Every structure is written in structure tokens, then in C-alpha cells.
MDTraj code that builds the backbone (N, CA, C; nanometers):
import mdtraj as md
import numpy as np

residues = "MET ASN GLU ILE ILE ARG TRP LEU LEU GLU GLY GLU PRO TRP ILE ALA TYR ARG THR ARG VAL ASP LEU LEU HIS GLN SER GLU THR GLU PRO GLU VAL LEU ARG ALA ARG ASN ALA MET LEU GLN HIS PRO ASN ILE GLN SER LEU LEU ALA GLU LEU THR ASN TRP PRO GLY VAL VAL ILE SER SER HIS LYS SER ALA GLY GLN PRO PHE HIS LYS LEU SER PHE LEU ALA GLU VAL GLY LEU ALA SER".split()
xyz = np.array([
    [2.6992, -23.7007, 4.8204],
    [2.7058, -23.7669, 4.9534],
    [2.6572, -23.9107, 4.9358],
    [2.7352, -24.0028, 4.9846],
    [2.6967, -24.1402, 4.9646],
    [2.5875, -24.1785, 5.0644],
    [2.5216, -24.2877, 5.0299],
    [2.4032, -24.3284, 5.1096],
    [2.4367, -24.3655, 5.2554],
    [2.5527, -24.4133, 5.2865],
    [2.5874, -24.4438, 5.4274],
    [2.5961, -24.3186, 5.5043],
    [2.6659, -24.2167, 5.4514],
    [2.6760, -24.0876, 5.5252],
    [2.5370, -24.0239, 5.5417],
    [2.4527, -24.0291, 5.4386],
    [2.3165, -23.9764, 5.4479],
    [2.2454, -24.0557, 5.5596],
    [2.2578, -24.1872, 5.5646],
    [2.1896, -24.2671, 5.6609],
    [2.2395, -24.2288, 5.8044],
    [2.3685, -24.2073, 5.8190],
    [2.4224, -24.1662, 5.9493],
    [2.3662, -24.0294, 5.9918],
    [2.3563, -23.9404, 5.8963],
    [2.3055, -23.8022, 5.9272],
    [2.1623, -23.8056, 5.9630],
    [2.0898, -23.9146, 5.9267],
    [1.9471, -23.9254, 5.9588],
    [1.9227, -23.9961, 6.0950],
    [2.0331, -24.0412, 6.1551],
    [2.0295, -24.1226, 6.2808],
    [2.0094, -24.0304, 6.4001],
    [2.0338, -24.0864, 6.5141],
    [2.0242, -24.0096, 6.6392],
    [2.1113, -23.8843, 6.6317],
    [2.0717, -23.7824, 6.7042],
    [2.1452, -23.6558, 6.6950],
    [2.2943, -23.6675, 6.7271],
    [2.3311, -23.7488, 6.8145],
    [2.4742, -23.7623, 6.8502],
    [2.5467, -23.8347, 6.7342],
    [2.4786, -23.9219, 6.6603],
    [2.5416, -23.9866, 6.5468],
    [2.5593, -23.8848, 6.4314],
    [2.4558, -23.8026, 6.4060],
    [2.4628, -23.6988, 6.3057],
    [2.5761, -23.5971, 6.3393],
    [2.5875, -23.5584, 6.4643],
    [2.6879, -23.4643, 6.5084],
    [2.8284, -23.5178, 6.4876],
    [2.8532, -23.6442, 6.5334],
    [2.9861, -23.6983, 6.5211],
    [3.0200, -23.7290, 6.3730],
    [2.9196, -23.7604, 6.2930],
    [2.9401, -23.7796, 6.1479],
    [2.9938, -23.6529, 6.0851],
    [2.9228, -23.5423, 6.1167],
    [2.9596, -23.4121, 6.0592],
    [3.1036, -23.3749, 6.0991],
    [3.1392, -23.3954, 6.2280],
    [3.2704, -23.3522, 6.2833],
    [3.3784, -23.4513, 6.2390],
    [3.3496, -23.5851, 6.2603],
    [3.4588, -23.6832, 6.2386],
    [3.4717, -23.7341, 6.0893],
    [3.3610, -23.7502, 6.0232],
    [3.3648, -23.8080, 5.8903],
    [3.3613, -23.7040, 5.7823],
    [3.2818, -23.5948, 5.8015],
    [3.2776, -23.4946, 5.6998],
    [3.3764, -23.3801, 5.7272],
    [3.4434, -23.3849, 5.8452],
    [3.5407, -23.2853, 5.8835],
    [3.4851, -23.1432, 5.8777],
    [3.3606, -23.1255, 5.9142],
    [3.2991, -22.9973, 5.9251],
    [3.3402, -22.9292, 6.0488],
    [3.3592, -22.7994, 6.0488],
    [3.4022, -22.7187, 6.1601],
    [3.2862, -22.7093, 6.2605],
    [3.3275, -22.7058, 6.3840],
    [3.2290, -22.6927, 6.4978],
    [3.1501, -22.5635, 6.4854],
    [3.1947, -22.4660, 6.4047],
    [3.1249, -22.3467, 6.3926],
    [3.0285, -22.3337, 6.2746],
    [3.0258, -22.4402, 6.1932],
    [2.9370, -22.4479, 6.0780],
    [2.7890, -22.4625, 6.1248],
    [2.6993, -22.3975, 6.0603],
    [2.5529, -22.3950, 6.1063],
    [2.4983, -22.5437, 6.1144],
    [2.5359, -22.6325, 6.0235],
    [2.4864, -22.7687, 6.0275],
    [2.5353, -22.8444, 6.1547],
    [2.6657, -22.8179, 6.1858],
    [2.7210, -22.8805, 6.3088],
    [2.6596, -22.8190, 6.4359],
    [2.6340, -22.6891, 6.4341],
    [2.5722, -22.6270, 6.5486],
    [2.4363, -22.6771, 6.5678],
    [2.3606, -22.6994, 6.4591],
    [2.2237, -22.7517, 6.4759],
    [2.2266, -22.8941, 6.5236],
    [2.3170, -22.9751, 6.4717],
    [2.3302, -23.1146, 6.5149],
    [2.3715, -23.1216, 6.6640],
    [2.4596, -23.0389, 6.7064],
    [2.5012, -23.0340, 6.8507],
    [2.3851, -22.9936, 6.9331],
    [2.3077, -22.8887, 6.8922],
    [2.1951, -22.8461, 6.9724],
    [2.0890, -22.9493, 6.9789],
    [2.0665, -23.0229, 6.8690],
    [1.9625, -23.1317, 6.8701],
    [2.0130, -23.2386, 6.9644],
    [2.1450, -23.2677, 6.9685],
    [2.1950, -23.3678, 7.0612],
    [2.1772, -23.3221, 7.2053],
    [2.2108, -23.2008, 7.2307],
    [2.1929, -23.1514, 7.3752],
    [2.0482, -23.1460, 7.4193],
    [1.9569, -23.1260, 7.3320],
    [1.8146, -23.1242, 7.3655],
    [1.7477, -23.2588, 7.3675],
    [1.8139, -23.3607, 7.3191],
    [1.7499, -23.4929, 7.3106],
    [1.7271, -23.5454, 7.4500],
    [1.6090, -23.6043, 7.4707],
    [1.5694, -23.6590, 7.6034],
    [1.6659, -23.7575, 7.6617],
    [1.7278, -23.8384, 7.5803],
    [1.8282, -23.9353, 7.6299],
    [1.9478, -23.8673, 7.6858],
    [1.9994, -23.7663, 7.6171],
    [2.1152, -23.6914, 7.6638],
    [2.0777, -23.6091, 7.7885],
    [1.9592, -23.5489, 7.7831],
    [1.9131, -23.4747, 7.9044],
    [1.9057, -23.5602, 8.0283],
    [1.8572, -23.6867, 8.0036],
    [1.8421, -23.7820, 8.1155],
    [1.9766, -23.8223, 8.1658],
    [2.0783, -23.8454, 8.0859],
    [2.2138, -23.8778, 8.1261],
    [2.2726, -23.7633, 8.2063],
    [2.2550, -23.6442, 8.1584],
    [2.3094, -23.5302, 8.2276],
    [2.2410, -23.5098, 8.3638],
    [2.1132, -23.5340, 8.3709],
    [2.0409, -23.5211, 8.4989],
    [2.0906, -23.6304, 8.6012],
    [2.1127, -23.7529, 8.5505],
    [2.1639, -23.8565, 8.6376],
    [2.3007, -23.8256, 8.6926],
    [2.3804, -23.7504, 8.6181],
    [2.5190, -23.7299, 8.6611],
    [2.5348, -23.6058, 8.7433],
    [2.4253, -23.5374, 8.7791],
    [2.4391, -23.4182, 8.8600],
    [2.4810, -23.4487, 8.9980],
    [2.4610, -23.5760, 9.0425],
    [2.5080, -23.6136, 9.1781],
    [2.6442, -23.6872, 9.1739],
    [2.7196, -23.6618, 9.0727],
    [2.8505, -23.7215, 9.0594],
    [2.9327, -23.7067, 9.1894],
    [3.0024, -23.8040, 9.2411],
    [3.0188, -23.9335, 9.1878],
    [2.9093, -24.0346, 9.2339],
    [2.8205, -23.9900, 9.3173],
    [2.7092, -24.0794, 9.3630],
    [2.7498, -24.1941, 9.4510],
    [2.6763, -24.3001, 9.4459],
    [2.6941, -24.4160, 9.5358],
    [2.8233, -24.4860, 9.4977],
    [2.8968, -24.5267, 9.5974],
    [3.0194, -24.6053, 9.5753],
    [2.9855, -24.7355, 9.5168],
    [3.0551, -24.7809, 9.4175],
    [3.0217, -24.9022, 9.3475],
    [3.1164, -25.0131, 9.3918],
    [3.0683, -25.1387, 9.3671],
    [3.1516, -25.2521, 9.4041],
    [3.1904, -25.3297, 9.2732],
    [3.1349, -25.2921, 9.1637],
    [3.1676, -25.3483, 9.0332],
    [3.1575, -25.2499, 8.9235],
    [3.2417, -25.2642, 8.8259],
    [3.2414, -25.1662, 8.7103],
    [3.1760, -25.2237, 8.5902],
    [3.1112, -25.3408, 8.5973],
    [3.0608, -25.4082, 8.4821],
    [2.9343, -25.3520, 8.4251],
    [2.8531, -25.2952, 8.5043],
    [2.7194, -25.2513, 8.4589],
    [2.7320, -25.1201, 8.3786],
    [2.6633, -25.1226, 8.2642],
    [2.6602, -25.0045, 8.1733],
    [2.5849, -24.8842, 8.2408],
    [2.5089, -24.9172, 8.3461],
    [2.4368, -24.8161, 8.4198],
    [2.5269, -24.7293, 8.5179],
    [2.6501, -24.7747, 8.5302],
    [2.7361, -24.6978, 8.6275],
    [2.7573, -24.5549, 8.5734],
    [2.7670, -24.4599, 8.6650],
    [2.7780, -24.3198, 8.6210],
    [2.9032, -24.2928, 8.5352],
    [3.0140, -24.3607, 8.5654],
    [3.1358, -24.3306, 8.4847],
    [3.1201, -24.3828, 8.3411],
    [3.0413, -24.4863, 8.3147],
    [3.0095, -24.5310, 8.1804],
    [2.9290, -24.4233, 8.1049],
    [2.8309, -24.3677, 8.1751],
    [2.7457, -24.2603, 8.1205],
    [2.8316, -24.1397, 8.0868],
    [2.9155, -24.1032, 8.1822],
    [3.0042, -23.9853, 8.1612],
    [3.0957, -24.0112, 8.0453],
    [3.1487, -24.1290, 8.0326],
    [3.2386, -24.1671, 7.9190],
    [3.1620, -24.1517, 7.7833],
    [3.0354, -24.2013, 7.7822],
    [2.9617, -24.1904, 7.6647],
    [2.9417, -24.0414, 7.6232],
    [2.9051, -23.9614, 7.7163],
    [2.8827, -23.8202, 7.6933],
    [3.0129, -23.7537, 7.6406],
    [3.1256, -23.7891, 7.6941],
    [3.2504, -23.7353, 7.6456],
    [3.2831, -23.7878, 7.5073],
    [3.2494, -23.9133, 7.4736],
    [3.2713, -23.9622, 7.3414],
    [3.1893, -23.9008, 7.2342],
    [3.0651, -23.8536, 7.2700],
    [2.9848, -23.7907, 7.1711],
    [3.0157, -23.6427, 7.1555],
    [3.1052, -23.5923, 7.2352],
    [3.1516, -23.4572, 7.2189],
    [3.1176, -23.3563, 7.3282],
    [3.0549, -23.3989, 7.4352],
    [3.0260, -23.3027, 7.5429],
    [3.1432, -23.2813, 7.6331],
    [3.1799, -23.1577, 7.6508],
    [3.2903, -23.1245, 7.7425],
    [3.2444, -23.0094, 7.8304],
    [3.2769, -23.0209, 7.9575],
    [3.2435, -22.9159, 8.0589],
    [3.1171, -22.8523, 8.0458],
])
top = md.Topology()
chain = top.add_chain()
for i, resn in enumerate(residues, 1):
    res = top.add_residue(resn, chain, resSeq=i)
    for name in ("N", "CA", "C"):
        top.add_atom(name, md.element.get_by_symbol(name[0]), res)
traj = md.Trajectory(xyz[None], top)
């Protein structure tokens, strides 16, 4: 395994998870992938985003520029592999 992949696997759980799935082409059912996904789901940052999105859609917005908008948070969660 090259040092860049190793470095990615040592990163935040969502980076490790996507590295395993997207770069190493590991199956979602492989133990390493399941552990990475579980670590991602348990991470305080992901838990915080999920908690913030429980009131979806929330307050009506007047601008879409802020990264703090709920739809940006939802988009991030989808990009890291969370679905339903």
C-alpha cells in the first residue's frame, strides 16, 4: 500500500471510509469497510450534523452561500456515503 493511501486511511473516519470504497474498491460488506463506516457514524462531527438535520428543512433561508445551511450539511453527509 503506498504512503498516500496509508495517510488517507489514517485520516478522519469519513476519509478512511471513502478511501476504502472509492480508491481501494473494497466491498461495503468487508470488515474493514464496516469498521470504517461505523467509526464515521459514531464520530462527534457526523453525530452533530445528523442532530442538526433532525428539524429538516428548518428555517427558510434567504441565501444559499453559507456552508452552515442545512442543505450543504445534508449534501456532505450524502457525499461521504450516508443514505436514509
